[in-house]
C-alpha positions as CSV (number, residue, x, y, z in Angstrom):
1,M,75.6,178.2,139.5
2,T,78.0,179.9,141.8
3,H,81.7,180.1,141.1
4,E,84.4,179.5,143.5
5,P,86.4,182.8,144.3
6,T,89.8,182.8,142.6
7,P,93.0,183.5,144.5
8,L,95.2,186.5,143.5
9,L,98.3,184.2,144.1
10,Q,98.1,180.5,143.9
11,V,101.5,178.8,145.1
12,R,101.7,175.0,144.6
13,G,104.6,172.7,145.5
14,V,107.4,175.1,145.1
15,C,110.8,173.6,145.8
16,K,114.3,175.0,145.9
17,S,117.7,173.7,146.5
18,Y,121.4,174.9,146.6
19,G,123.6,172.3,146.1
20,G,123.1,169.7,148.7
21,R,120.9,172.1,150.9
22,V,117.0,172.2,150.5
23,A,116.1,175.8,150.8
24,L,112.2,175.2,150.2
25,Q,110.3,172.0,150.0
26,D,106.9,171.7,148.9
27,V,105.4,175.2,149.7
28,S,101.9,175.8,148.8
29,F,99.5,178.5,149.7
30,D,96.8,180.9,148.3
31,L,96.8,184.7,148.7
32,W,93.5,186.5,148.3
33,P,92.7,190.1,146.9
34,G,93.4,192.6,149.6
35,E,94.9,190.0,151.9
36,V,98.2,190.6,153.8
37,L,100.2,187.4,154.5
38,A,103.1,187.3,157.0
39,V,105.8,184.7,156.4
40,V,107.5,184.2,159.7
41,G,110.5,181.7,161.1
42,E,113.7,182.2,162.4
43,S,116.9,183.0,160.2
44,G,117.5,180.5,157.6
45,S,114.0,179.0,157.5
46,G,113.7,179.8,153.7
47,K,111.4,182.9,154.2
48,S,113.3,185.2,151.9
49,T,114.1,182.4,149.4
50,L,110.2,181.8,149.0
51,L,109.8,185.4,148.8
52,N,112.2,185.7,145.8
53,A,110.7,182.8,144.2
54,I,107.0,183.7,144.4
55,A,108.0,187.3,143.0
56,A,109.9,185.6,140.2
57,R,113.2,186.9,141.3
58,S,114.6,183.5,141.5
59,K,113.3,180.6,139.7
60,P,112.2,177.4,141.9
61,D,113.4,173.9,140.9
62,A,109.9,172.7,140.8
63,G,106.3,173.9,141.6
64,S,104.0,176.7,140.1
65,V,103.2,180.2,140.9
66,Q,100.1,181.5,139.4
67,F,98.9,185.1,139.6
68,L,95.4,186.4,138.7
69,T,96.0,188.6,135.8
70,R,93.5,191.4,135.0
71,D,92.6,190.2,131.5
72,A,93.6,186.4,131.3
73,G,92.8,185.1,134.8
74,L,95.3,182.8,136.6
75,Q,98.5,182.7,134.6
76,E,101.8,180.8,135.6
77,V,104.3,183.4,136.2
78,F,107.2,181.3,134.9
79,L,105.7,180.6,131.7
80,M,105.5,184.2,131.1
81,T,108.2,186.0,128.7
82,E,110.9,188.1,130.6
83,A,109.1,191.1,129.1
84,Q,105.7,190.1,130.5
85,Q,107.4,189.5,133.9
86,R,109.2,192.9,133.8
87,L,105.8,194.4,133.0
88,L,104.2,192.8,135.9
89,A,106.8,193.8,138.2
90,R,106.3,197.5,137.1
91,T,102.6,197.5,137.4
92,D,100.5,195.0,139.3
93,W,103.5,194.1,141.7
94,G,105.9,195.9,144.0
95,F,108.9,194.7,146.1
96,V,110.1,196.5,149.0
97,H,113.8,195.4,149.9
98,Q,115.0,195.1,153.5
99,N,117.8,197.5,152.5
100,A,116.0,200.5,151.0
101,A,119.1,201.3,149.0
102,D,118.6,198.2,146.9
103,G,115.2,199.3,145.7
104,L,116.0,203.0,145.0
105,R,118.3,205.1,142.7
106,M,120.4,206.7,145.3
107,D,121.7,209.3,142.9
108,V,118.4,210.7,141.6
109,S,116.1,213.0,143.2
110,A,112.9,211.5,145.4
111,G,110.7,212.7,142.8
112,A,112.3,210.9,140.1
113,N,112.5,207.7,142.2
114,V,108.6,207.9,142.4
115,G,108.0,209.1,139.0
116,E,110.1,206.5,137.4
117,R,107.8,203.8,137.4
118,L,105.1,206.0,135.8
119,M,107.6,206.9,133.0
120,G,108.2,203.4,132.4
121,L,104.5,203.0,131.6
122,G,104.7,205.9,129.2
123,E,103.7,209.0,131.2
124,R,105.9,211.8,129.9
125,H,104.3,215.0,131.0
126,Y,106.8,216.5,133.5
127,G,103.8,218.4,135.3
128,R,101.7,215.3,136.0
129,L,104.8,213.4,137.0
130,R,105.8,216.0,139.7
131,T,102.5,216.4,140.9
132,T,101.9,212.6,141.3
133,A,105.2,212.3,143.1
134,S,104.5,215.2,145.5
135,E,101.1,213.7,146.3
136,W,102.7,210.3,147.0
137,L,105.6,212.0,149.1
138,E,102.9,213.3,151.2
139,R,101.1,209.9,151.6
140,V,104.3,208.3,153.0
141,E,104.9,211.4,155.2
142,I,107.9,213.0,153.4
143,D,108.1,216.6,153.3
144,V,107.3,217.7,149.8
145,T,110.3,220.3,150.0
146,R,112.6,217.3,149.8
147,I,111.3,216.4,146.4
148,D,114.4,217.3,144.5
149,D,116.7,215.7,147.2
150,T,118.6,212.5,146.8
151,P,117.8,209.5,149.0
152,R,121.5,209.5,149.9
153,T,120.4,212.7,152.3
154,F,117.4,210.8,153.7
155,S,117.4,208.9,157.1
156,G,116.7,205.1,157.0
157,G,113.0,205.5,157.8
158,M,112.5,208.2,155.0
159,R,114.4,205.9,152.5
160,Q,112.0,203.1,153.4
161,R,108.9,205.2,152.9
162,L,110.1,206.5,149.7
163,Q,110.8,202.8,148.5
164,I,107.1,202.2,149.3
165,A,105.9,205.3,147.5
166,R,108.1,204.2,144.4
167,N,106.4,200.9,144.4
168,L,102.7,202.0,145.0
169,V,102.5,204.8,142.4
170,T,101.4,202.5,139.8
171,E,98.6,201.1,142.2
172,P,99.7,197.5,142.4
173,R,97.5,194.7,143.4
174,L,100.3,192.7,145.2
175,I,103.3,194.0,147.0
176,F,106.1,191.8,148.3
177,M,108.1,192.8,151.5
178,D,111.2,191.5,152.6
179,E,111.7,192.7,156.5
180,P,110.4,196.3,155.7
181,T,111.2,197.2,159.4
182,S,114.4,195.7,159.9
183,G,117.2,197.9,161.2
184,L,114.8,200.8,162.0
185,D,114.5,202.2,165.6
186,V,111.4,201.4,167.4
187,S,109.6,204.8,167.0
188,V,110.5,204.9,163.3
189,Q,109.3,201.1,163.0
190,A,106.1,202.0,164.6
191,R,105.4,204.9,162.4
192,L,106.1,202.9,159.3
193,L,104.0,199.9,160.4
194,D,101.0,202.4,161.0
195,M,101.5,203.9,157.5
196,L,101.7,200.4,155.9
197,R,98.7,199.4,157.6
198,Q,96.6,202.3,156.6
199,L,98.0,202.1,152.9
200,T,97.1,198.1,152.4
201,R,93.7,198.8,153.7
202,T,92.9,202.0,151.9
203,M,94.4,200.7,148.6
204,Q,92.7,197.1,149.0
205,L,96.4,195.9,148.6
206,A,97.4,192.3,148.8
207,A,100.8,191.8,150.4
208,V,103.4,188.9,151.3
209,I,105.5,190.4,154.2
210,V,108.5,188.3,155.4
211,T,109.4,189.1,159.0
212,H,111.2,187.5,162.0
213,D,109.2,189.9,164.2
214,L,105.8,188.3,165.3
215,A,104.6,191.8,166.4
216,V,104.9,192.9,163.0
217,A,102.9,190.1,161.6
218,R,100.2,190.6,164.2
219,L,99.9,194.2,163.4
220,L,99.8,193.9,159.7
221,A,98.9,190.3,158.6
222,H,95.4,188.7,158.4
223,R,97.0,185.4,157.9
224,M,100.4,183.7,158.8
225,V,102.7,181.0,157.4
226,V,105.4,179.7,159.7
227,M,108.4,178.2,158.2
228,Q,110.9,175.9,159.5
229,R,113.9,174.4,157.4
230,G,112.4,175.3,154.2
231,C,109.0,173.7,155.1
232,V,105.6,175.2,156.1
233,V,104.9,174.0,159.5
234,E,101.8,176.0,160.4
235,T,99.4,178.2,158.9
236,G,96.2,180.2,159.9
237,L,94.9,183.5,160.9
238,T,97.3,185.6,162.7
239,D,95.7,185.8,165.9
240,Q,94.8,182.4,166.1
241,V,98.4,181.0,165.4
242,L,100.0,183.5,167.7
243,D,97.4,182.9,170.6
244,D,97.1,179.2,170.2
245,P,100.1,177.8,168.1
246,Q,99.8,174.2,167.4
247,H,103.2,173.0,166.1
248,S,106.0,172.7,168.6
249,Y,108.2,175.0,166.4
250,T,105.5,177.7,166.3
251,Q,105.3,177.5,170.2
252,L,108.9,178.1,170.6
253,L,108.7,181.1,168.3
254,V,105.9,182.5,170.2
255,S,107.5,182.0,173.5
256,S,110.8,183.5,172.3
257,V,112.8,180.6,173.1
258,L,114.1,180.9,169.6
259,Q,115.8,184.1,168.6
260,P,116.1,185.7,165.2
């Protein structure tokens, strides 16, 4: 008897309103281990609200978000205790903010930023912490001689790469990214995207990436969810959606009539 594969993240019927404004309406999707999913749509479509809801940073009004834990199968995230949610956020999950300063401690060294998540899991050996931090700085293409410098002295692209290293050091299985390339110049964006593509592939890392940039979605994501006014209007394989969009809103997005 064959068992159906289990998704890593199962989102069902998620709704969220702010006063009279509906931000999310009945959003459902599955995310599979090692899969990169892009959530796209114009500004105000509900992308970031969805990301915050499924990453347990903001509780939805209705619906469920279940995560495939290592030891207990699919578990409802919002039935976990705060301590369980915090542990999940430090271990199996990562969250990359649009503004890297929101995801870094700006006044401690680059090495300490990377090592802090490991310390949260009990690692206290200074030599091992420093060695691991050095290895991760190399992996995200930051000069290891900058290990004792603070992120305040880093460029925007370097800060974003450091934020990624800080999140990936605990080898999570799922990472959430909110417009990770926004505000970076084109050459820096290209370098960051190439690095992200390599890391997700080599680490078999699942990711949910919110972006208004369809080129980012095409480069990184296996599948795409298109949102309009809080609703999912189209979903499918990235190339399929971009090359043959079915919904009129997706067609407008792809033809660049709608600007982010």
